[in-house]
N, C-alpha and C positions, 0 to 999 in steps of 0.2 A: 632622432630620426626613426620613424616607425618602419618596420620591415613588413612588406606585403606578403600575403600568403601566395604560395605557388598556384598558378591557374592552369587550366586545361586549354592550351593554345592550339591543340591539334583537333582535327575532325575525326581522328581515329577513335573508334569506340572499341573497347575490349569485349567483343561480341560474346565470347564464351562466358566471361564473368557476368555480364549483364543477363544473359539467358539463364545461367545457374541461379542467380538471385531471383529473377522474375518467376522461374518455375516454383521456387519455394514460396514466394509471396502470393502468387496466384492461388495456390492451394491453401493458403493461410486464412483460416476463419477465426483465428484467435486474437488478432490485433485489436478488435473492438472490445473483446472481453478483457484483455490485458489493460487497455486504456481505462476501462471502467474500474478495474481493480486498483490501478494506481491513483485514480481520482479520489478514492476513499482516503488516501494518504495525504491529500492536499489541504486538509482543514486542520489548523493548529490545535483546536480543541480535541478533535479526533485523535491526533497524534499524542496529545497528553494522556488521553484515555487509554490508548494502546500502550504507552510507556508505563502507565500505572499498572496495567494488567501484565506487563512484562515482569514487574516486581512480584505480584501475587494476585490471586483471584479476589474479586470484590463484588459486593452487591451494588445495586443502583444508588442506594442512599450513601454508601461509602464513596462511590465514584463521584457523586455530586458534591460531597464534602471536600474530597481531595481536589477537585477541579474548580470549586467555587462557582458552580453553575446549578441550574435547577434539575430536579429529578426528571422532569419532562425533556429537557435538552439531552440529558444522558440517555434516556430511553430512545429518543429520536436517532442519536448517533449509533446506539447499539443495534437498532433495527436494521440500519443500512449495513453495518458490519456483519451481522448474522446472515443476511441475505447472500453475501459472497463468502461465507464460511471463514471469516477472519477471526471471529470470536465464537466461543461455544458457551453453553450455560448448563448448570445443574441446579436442581431444586433441593433444598433442605428445609422441609416443612413449608412454611409460608415464604421463606426467603429464597431468592434466585441469585446464584453466584455466577459471575462471568469470568472467563479466562481467555487467553489467546487460544485459537483453535488448534494450532500445532507448531512444531518446531520451524516450519517454513516461515510463518509469520514472525516468529522470534528472530530468525536469520535476516529477514528483510529489514526489520527495524534496526537490528544491531549493525548490519552492513551500512544502512543509511546513516546512522549516527557516526559510525567509524569514518565514513567518507567525508561528512561535513566537518568533522573535528580534526582532520589530518592537518 
């Protein structure tokens, strides 16, 4: 027998709580930016690319070989990731190496992996 979730049978609204949250959300212009940020983590190929960069910095050719996709596909994903400062790059002669932008990105990936493997 399944147990039902408790429901709100009362017409009483906790006005102070509602107003506290509304005040914060009305001033909030970050929700769209945060949604866009997390959308970048919604593609399995992009996640594999980020996980590869979690191990070490790599160039486009190396990323394409690791992921088994074209260099064009890797470049497409990297462009989106660079726009939101999720990855950074450095040039060494003719070769451009990519890495995760900072420890925040590492933490997001690590926490996500930890969460789904619990």
